[in-house]
Wavefront OBJ file of the C-alpha trace (Angstrom):
o trace
v -1.895 -5.159 25.397
v 0.604 -2.443 24.252
v 1.331 -2.415 20.523
v 3.841 0.154 19.194
v 3.894 0.863 15.379
v 7.377 2.267 14.072
v 7.089 3.630 10.633
v 9.110 6.044 8.479
v 5.626 8.387 7.982
v 2.094 8.258 9.271
v -1.009 9.638 8.515
v -1.581 12.549 7.097
v 1.317 11.762 5.170
v -0.732 10.685 2.389
v 1.776 11.479 -0.443
v 3.428 7.763 0.359
v 0.149 6.193 -1.005
v -1.313 3.029 0.235
v 0.884 1.887 3.065
v -0.481 5.372 4.928
v -3.963 4.230 5.172
v -3.232 0.729 5.479
v -1.159 1.396 8.332
v -3.925 3.727 9.916
v -6.417 1.457 9.462
v -4.475 -1.262 11.561
v -3.690 1.422 14.240
v -7.566 2.648 14.138
v -8.810 -1.196 14.415
v -6.569 -2.247 17.141
v -6.997 0.642 19.496
v -10.754 0.044 19.339
v -10.496 -3.287 20.776
v -11.184 -3.943 24.410
v -7.607 -4.073 26.408
v -5.638 -2.834 23.404
v -3.456 0.053 23.818
v -1.567 1.573 20.454
v 1.281 4.260 19.878
v 2.778 5.399 16.994
v 6.468 6.229 16.426
v 7.134 7.928 13.110
v 8.372 11.048 11.195
v 7.001 14.410 10.466
v 8.043 13.753 6.920
v 5.127 14.784 4.420
v 6.818 14.104 1.148
v 10.487 13.495 0.107
v 10.965 17.303 -0.083
v 12.958 18.560 3.456
v 10.886 20.959 4.254
v 7.263 19.399 3.838
v 6.001 18.491 7.108
v 3.001 16.891 8.219
v -0.080 19.026 9.484
v -0.596 16.837 12.925
v -4.028 15.031 13.015
v -6.085 14.469 15.838
v -6.194 10.666 16.572
v -7.572 8.584 19.293
v -3.977 7.022 20.055
v -0.602 8.860 20.717
v 1.588 9.493 17.711
v 5.014 11.080 18.271
v 5.998 12.896 15.036
v 9.816 13.094 15.510
v 11.590 15.605 13.155
v 13.051 14.369 9.887
v 16.493 16.108 8.919
v 17.332 14.288 5.914
v 16.334 11.734 3.290
v 12.833 10.110 3.584
v 12.764 9.414 7.081
v 16.425 10.290 8.850
v 15.205 11.293 12.047
v 17.487 11.250 15.392
v 14.857 12.352 17.313
v 12.966 9.182 16.510
v 16.113 6.994 17.443
v 16.029 9.052 20.967
v 12.390 7.986 21.533
v 12.926 4.164 20.219
v 14.149 2.669 23.651
v 11.779 3.904 25.879
v 8.911 2.841 23.217
v 10.140 -0.302 23.045
v 9.993 -0.765 26.760
v 6.452 0.141 26.852
v 5.393 -2.414 24.160
v 4.409 -5.810 24.468
v 4.617 -6.388 20.783
v 6.306 -4.053 18.163
v 5.044 -3.480 14.722
v 7.483 -2.329 12.035
v 6.450 -1.046 8.684
v 8.884 -0.309 6.068
v 12.068 -1.992 4.652
v 14.969 -0.069 3.373
v 14.231 3.053 5.433
v 16.104 4.581 8.277
v 13.849 3.174 11.111
v 14.199 -0.669 10.360
v 17.456 -1.600 11.343
v 17.397 0.314 14.813
v 14.031 -1.118 15.519
v 15.346 -4.708 14.869
v 18.023 -4.272 16.741
v 16.643 -2.731 19.822
v 13.488 -5.149 19.787
v 16.068 -8.216 19.682
v 18.114 -6.301 22.761
v 15.002 -6.203 24.893
v 13.254 -9.551 23.825
v 10.252 -8.146 22.016
v 8.378 -9.564 19.360
v 7.907 -7.711 15.874
v 5.657 -7.758 13.372
v 7.355 -6.537 10.077
v 5.521 -5.356 7.335
v 7.517 -4.512 4.175
v 4.598 -3.096 2.196
v 5.728 -4.914 -0.723
v 9.455 -3.570 -1.155
v 10.753 -7.280 -0.973
v 8.772 -8.586 -3.463
v 9.192 -5.603 -5.964
v 12.978 -6.076 -5.514
v 12.849 -9.776 -6.080
v 10.775 -9.674 -9.183
v 11.314 -6.459 -10.738
v 14.446 -6.620 -12.716
v 14.852 -2.704 -13.124
v 14.355 -2.147 -9.260
v 17.053 0.732 -8.594
v 19.967 0.158 -6.022
v 19.591 -3.418 -6.041
v 23.158 -3.591 -4.650
v 22.283 -1.497 -1.592
v 19.002 -3.255 -1.035
v 20.823 -6.657 -0.892
v 23.239 -5.019 1.843
v 20.329 -3.888 3.832
v 18.638 -6.950 3.661
v 21.805 -9.020 4.948
v 21.908 -6.585 7.613
v 18.260 -7.077 8.612
v 18.877 -10.930 8.928
v 21.785 -10.415 11.112
v 19.910 -8.021 13.387
v 16.596 -9.982 13.470
v 15.463 -12.078 16.226
v 13.638 -15.485 15.623
v 10.602 -13.269 17.248
v 10.028 -11.311 13.956
v 7.108 -12.443 12.063
v 6.984 -10.927 8.127
v 3.499 -9.542 7.724
v 2.427 -10.168 3.744
v -0.991 -9.127 2.057
v -0.709 -11.787 -0.544
v 0.733 -15.350 -1.098
v 2.683 -13.737 -4.258
v 4.217 -11.410 -1.521
v 5.216 -14.055 0.965
v 6.506 -16.423 -1.799
v 8.787 -13.720 -2.983
v 9.799 -12.007 0.249
v 11.318 -15.212 1.620
v 13.644 -15.366 -1.302
v 15.003 -12.323 -0.032
v 14.820 -13.193 3.829
v 15.697 -16.981 4.210
v 14.033 -18.577 6.999
v 11.804 -15.841 8.350
v 7.950 -16.882 9.123
v 5.590 -15.009 7.496
v 1.751 -14.129 8.402
v -0.744 -13.099 5.444
v -3.172 -10.522 6.461
v -4.630 -8.719 3.327
v -5.423 -5.173 3.747
v -8.904 -3.664 4.406
v -10.798 -1.254 2.263
v -13.516 0.975 3.730
v -16.836 0.690 1.886
v -18.075 4.238 1.148
v -21.385 5.704 0.414
v -21.790 5.751 -3.409
v -21.993 9.259 -5.257
v -24.369 9.120 -8.010
v -22.695 8.287 -11.336
v -21.729 11.147 -13.525
v -23.046 10.065 -17.089
v -21.297 10.618 -20.113
v -20.970 9.709 -23.829
v -17.246 8.962 -23.318
v -15.628 5.532 -21.828
v -13.910 7.123 -18.989
v -10.723 5.328 -17.615
v -8.990 6.410 -14.299
v -5.606 5.537 -12.933
v -5.032 6.522 -9.180
v -1.672 5.697 -7.171
v 2.226 6.584 -7.397
v 3.348 8.142 -10.469
v 6.360 5.525 -10.941
v 7.666 3.426 -13.941
v 6.937 -0.250 -11.723
v 3.327 0.855 -12.138
v 3.192 0.528 -16.085
v 1.827 4.327 -16.568
v 3.848 3.962 -19.898
v 2.152 0.971 -21.062
v -1.350 2.649 -20.123
v -0.243 5.789 -22.136
v 0.898 3.590 -25.150
v -2.717 1.883 -25.013
v -4.309 5.350 -25.116
v -2.964 5.893 -28.606
v -4.746 3.125 -29.885
v -8.029 3.447 -28.622
v -10.771 5.328 -29.862
v -11.194 9.341 -29.512
v -14.187 8.544 -27.123
v -12.051 6.792 -24.569
v -10.517 9.270 -21.897
v -8.049 8.982 -18.871
v -7.853 10.896 -15.775
v -4.126 10.135 -13.740
v -4.634 10.955 -10.028
v -1.266 10.941 -7.921
v 2.186 12.009 -7.266
v 5.742 10.714 -7.662
v 9.409 12.003 -8.481
v 9.349 15.123 -10.179
v 10.940 13.518 -13.423
v 8.391 10.682 -13.432
v 5.724 13.183 -13.381
v 7.241 15.571 -15.746
v 7.456 12.164 -17.995
v 3.882 11.337 -17.817
v 2.778 15.225 -17.990
v 4.955 15.546 -21.487
v 2.288 12.754 -22.951
v -0.703 14.259 -21.878
v -3.366 15.450 -24.348
v -7.049 16.887 -24.054
v -7.929 13.179 -23.755
v -5.469 12.510 -21.049
v -5.304 14.563 -17.960
v -3.129 14.716 -14.784
v -4.674 15.827 -11.470
v -2.093 15.444 -8.756
v -2.975 13.944 -5.364
v -6.529 13.154 -4.400
v -7.603 13.302 -0.870
v -10.940 11.049 0.384
v -13.370 13.541 -1.031
v -11.517 13.945 -4.432
v -11.262 10.108 -5.032
v -15.026 9.356 -4.017
v -15.605 12.253 -6.968
v -13.043 10.903 -9.328
v -14.377 7.213 -9.076
v -17.854 8.531 -9.614
v -16.752 10.045 -12.691
v -14.846 7.044 -14.350
v -15.901 3.732 -15.705
v -12.935 1.473 -15.780
v -10.102 1.430 -13.564
v -6.710 0.623 -14.986
v -3.622 -0.517 -13.220
v -0.968 -1.997 -15.443
v 1.260 -2.802 -12.680
v 4.426 -4.615 -12.933
v 4.727 -5.298 -9.282
v 2.257 -4.697 -6.228
v 2.102 -6.779 -2.960
v -1.776 -5.830 -2.639
v -2.867 -2.990 -4.657
v -4.849 -0.786 -2.375
v -6.024 1.359 -5.287
v -7.813 -1.773 -6.708
v -9.578 -2.472 -3.466
v -10.547 1.200 -3.150
v -12.178 1.104 -6.953
v -13.980 -1.984 -6.568
v -15.386 -0.465 -3.197
v -16.409 2.528 -5.205
v -18.150 0.248 -7.779
v -15.871 0.806 -10.400
v -14.763 -2.378 -12.421
v -10.750 -3.035 -12.626
v -8.153 -3.882 -15.316
v -4.725 -4.807 -13.991
v -2.075 -7.349 -14.431
v -0.953 -10.852 -12.767
v 1.595 -8.531 -11.014
v -0.682 -8.072 -8.428
v -2.586 -10.526 -6.572
v -5.914 -9.640 -8.166
v -6.316 -12.809 -10.082
v -9.848 -13.371 -8.878
v -11.027 -10.365 -10.566
v -12.021 -12.767 -13.762
v -13.896 -15.278 -11.569
v -15.814 -12.436 -9.615
v -17.007 -11.260 -12.667
v -15.750 -7.366 -11.552
v -12.560 -7.174 -14.026
v -9.976 -8.619 -15.760
v -6.204 -9.499 -14.678
v -3.968 -10.247 -17.440
v -0.153 -10.894 -18.173
v 1.226 -8.028 -19.952
v 3.663 -9.941 -21.553
v 0.777 -12.109 -23.582
v -1.852 -9.591 -23.750
v -2.370 -6.369 -25.696
v -3.437 -3.729 -22.908
v -5.421 -1.758 -25.593
v -7.336 -4.840 -26.683
v -8.234 -5.894 -23.477
v -9.642 -2.108 -22.594
v -11.766 -2.449 -25.680
v -13.091 -5.853 -24.854
v -14.017 -4.572 -21.349
v -15.928 -1.547 -22.904
v -18.144 -4.033 -24.397
v -19.065 -5.285 -21.042
v -22.084 -4.206 -18.841
v -19.267 -1.905 -16.477
v -21.894 -0.844 -13.866
v -22.989 -4.329 -13.175
v -19.293 -5.490 -12.756
v -18.540 -2.771 -10.286
v -21.556 -3.696 -8.337
v -20.151 -7.236 -8.272
v -17.000 -5.890 -7.324
v -18.471 -3.728 -4.103
v -20.294 -6.538 -2.724
v -16.755 -8.571 -2.797
v -15.297 -6.071 -0.944
v -17.842 -5.834 1.715
v -17.564 -9.374 2.112
v -14.170 -10.187 2.409
v -12.123 -6.952 2.804
v -13.645 -5.398 5.773
v -11.962 -3.719 8.672
v -13.581 -6.118 11.064
v -11.824 -9.118 9.496
v -8.367 -7.522 9.050
v -8.439 -6.069 12.791
v -9.516 -9.417 14.248
v -6.605 -11.281 12.306
v -4.049 -9.062 13.852
v -5.442 -9.049 17.036
v -4.902 -13.000 16.905
v -1.018 -12.349 15.533
v -0.206 -10.092 18.415
v -1.558 -12.043 21.256
v -0.113 -15.442 19.816
v 3.550 -13.530 19.769
v 2.703 -12.232 23.175
v 1.806 -15.376 24.630
v 5.152 -16.721 22.825
v 6.948 -13.991 24.371
v 5.813 -14.699 28.056
v 6.518 -18.389 27.752
v 10.304 -17.826 26.807
v 10.875 -15.066 29.088
l 1 2 3 4 5 6 7 8 9 10 11 12 13 14 15 16 17 18 19 20 21 22 23 24 25 26 27 28 29 30 31 32 33 34 35 36 37 38 39 40 41 42 43 44 45 46 47 48 49 50 51 52 53 54 55 56 57 58 59 60 61 62 63 64 65 66 67 68 69 70 71 72 73 74 75 76 77 78 79 80 81 82 83 84 85 86 87 88 89 90 91 92 93 94 95 96 97 98 99 100 101 102 103 104 105 106 107 108 109 110 111 112 113 114 115 116 117 118 119 120 121 122 123 124 125 126 127 128 129 130 131 132 133 134 135 136 137 138 139 140 141 142 143 144 145 146 147 148 149 150 151 152 153 154 155 156 157 158 159 160 161 162 163 164 165 166 167 168 169 170 171 172 173 174 175 176 177 178 179 180 181 182 183 184 185 186 187 188 189 190 191 192 193 194 195 196 197 198 199 200 201 202 203 204 205 206 207 208 209 210 211 212 213 214 215 216 217 218 219 220 221 222 223 224 225 226 227 228 229 230 231 232 233 234 235 236 237 238 239 240 241 242 243 244 245 246 247 248 249 250 251 252 253 254 255 256 257 258 259 260 261 262 263 264 265 266 267 268 269 270 271 272 273 274 275 276 277 278 279 280 281 282 283 284 285 286 287 288 289 290 291 292 293 294 295 296 297 298 299 300 301 302 303 304 305 306 307 308 309 310 311 312 313 314 315 316 317 318 319 320 321 322 323 324 325 326 327 328 329 330 331 332 333 334 335 336 337 338 339 340 341 342 343 344 345 346 347 348 349 350 351 352 353 354 355 356 357 358 359 360 361 362 363 364 365 366 367 368 369 370 371
């Protein structure tokens, strides 16, 4: 079976955060299965900066990095490759929502009668639940165009029930398939001892992530509580956070795999006070590294409390500083160990890969039956 992934950006464009790793994990897993072939059609954009291009990676399946000429993913070269690539595919897997490849891929897949798995990666959910989401009017027009162009062979891939419920308020009548992201369970580095309580934030620097609330909480916490912030974002958002840094609050920029493992080894508690997450891969990564998590009901991690590896709070009702101080009194290493076991049991790449393989197969069978 031939699976074509169309995405505005792809590994190693890790500036774009969790979706890059998640999409690569799907491709890696599916391509390793017998009788499965994967190809990726994407752009060479490494970040929003026009001249920032990816350094091509050696991967076990073909990836075509078309030249990005403007915006985040505007690429005539991608459009030129798209018809032939869709002809090759049995199933098209489209990642991204309000981006350049989305509507042309929908239209061509419908024209060529190919089934589509569409991963919006939380964008529809964020627009539905985040009142301050930018360009809501333009996004609404984009969604209406997608509704007109998509066929009845399009299935929306979501990573949580909350994402499913909110996404269908933006795209009425679309079928959904719930498959959570996977997380790699890495070897544990020795925990670096410290007399401080070390908080860590890792992710995109963006207002919807609740970083301002975290910085406000730091002003109320004792002097032995520190915060390390890892991630990149729009220059104006990064500058806003930098302006509030102190000797207790440090920014470190982007963290690759090795730097991320070291960062978690130097952390006691991961905090993600996000207003909206379809999955929150950084939560899973923290738990996989044995670090307990404090996050919000804007994420799909309400099970943290029951699993004994963190807390999930309503930011409208709870005080973030108080919640951090309450967790500081707990056995954080023991909580982290429980989280790591949970990730290994329920969020392995093998489980995710098999579920995608089943989804692709079911769509291909339906396509054959209707042809």
